[in-house]
Every structure is written in C-alpha cells, then in structure tokens.
C-alpha positions as CSV (number, residue, x, y, z in Angstrom):
1,M,-33.3,16.8,-1.8
2,D,-32.8,20.3,-0.2
3,I,-32.0,20.7,3.5
4,Q,-35.5,22.1,4.3
5,T,-37.2,19.0,3.0
6,R,-34.7,16.8,4.9
7,K,-35.4,18.7,8.1
8,L,-39.2,18.2,7.6
9,N,-38.7,14.5,6.9
10,L,-36.6,14.1,10.1
11,I,-39.2,16.0,12.1
12,T,-41.9,13.7,10.8
13,Y,-39.8,10.6,11.6
14,L,-39.2,11.8,15.1
15,A,-42.8,12.6,15.7
16,Q,-43.8,9.1,14.7
17,L,-40.9,7.4,16.6
18,Q,-42.2,4.9,19.3
19,D,-38.9,3.4,20.3
20,E,-38.0,5.2,23.6
21,S,-34.4,4.0,23.7
22,L,-33.7,5.1,20.2
23,F,-35.3,8.5,20.9
24,E,-33.1,8.9,24.0
25,K,-30.0,8.1,22.0
26,I,-30.9,10.7,19.4
27,E,-31.8,13.2,22.1
28,E,-28.5,12.6,23.9
29,Y,-26.5,13.0,20.7
30,I,-28.2,16.3,19.9
31,L,-27.8,17.7,23.4
32,S,-24.2,16.7,23.6
33,K,-23.5,18.5,20.3
34,M,-25.2,21.6,21.6
35,E,-23.1,21.6,24.8
36,K,-19.9,21.3,22.8
37,E,-20.5,24.2,20.6
38,D,-17.6,26.6,20.8
39,H,-18.6,30.2,21.7
40,S,-15.1,31.4,22.4
41,D,-15.2,33.7,19.3
42,F,-18.1,35.7,20.8
43,V,-16.9,39.0,22.2
44,P,-19.3,41.1,24.2
45,F,-19.8,44.8,23.3
46,T,-18.0,47.4,25.2
47,M,-20.3,50.0,26.9
48,E,-19.2,52.5,24.2
49,E,-20.1,50.1,21.4
50,L,-23.5,49.3,22.9
51,I,-24.3,53.0,23.4
52,S,-23.2,53.8,19.8
53,R,-25.4,51.0,18.4
54,I,-28.4,52.3,20.4
55,E,-27.9,55.8,19.2
56,K,-27.6,54.6,15.6
57,S,-30.8,52.5,16.0
58,E,-32.7,55.5,17.4
59,D,-31.4,57.7,14.6
60,D,-32.5,55.1,12.0
61,F,-36.0,54.9,13.6
62,K,-36.4,58.7,13.7
63,N,-35.4,58.9,10.0
64,G,-37.7,56.1,8.8
65,R,-34.9,53.5,8.2
66,F,-36.7,50.5,9.6
67,K,-39.1,47.7,8.6
68,T,-42.4,47.0,10.3
69,Q,-43.6,43.6,11.4
70,E,-45.9,43.5,8.3
71,D,-42.9,44.3,6.0
72,L,-41.0,41.4,7.5
73,E,-43.9,39.0,7.2
74,N,-44.4,40.0,3.6
75,L,-40.7,39.5,2.9
76,S,-40.7,36.1,4.5
77,T,-43.5,34.8,2.3
78,N,-41.0,34.9,-0.6
79,W,-38.4,32.7,1.1
C-alpha cells in the first residue's frame, strides 16, 4: 500500500473516531512531534541574496521563463 493511500485511510479513520481521549492522545502526539522539529539548519537569506533572487525572478518573468496557474494545474493532474 502506497503512502498516499495510507494517509487517506488514516484521515478516514480520524474523521470517524468517536473516542475523545484517543483523539486527544493522537493530537498531542502529532503536536509534540511538530514542536520538536529541528529547524536549526535553516539559514535566512542575506539582503544581497534576497535582492539577487528578486532580480533573477523579475528577469525570468520578463523573458517568459515562468509557468501560469493553469500550467501548474495541468501538471498536477498527472501526479
């Protein structure tokens, strides 16, 4: 069974769950995992890096190197 199917099965299970205490335990577990995620490897852009990225994005747009919302929606139908 692929992960997408497993996720959908879990969502279905949670949607039908009536046991408040079990739901709270699951919820606490998930929230505690989210809080413990390590983000120490994230380094913010310097002002120069940010400006450089903005300039490249503007150049890409002016030269037609971009995808429209419709393009992205069409791509996503094949996932």
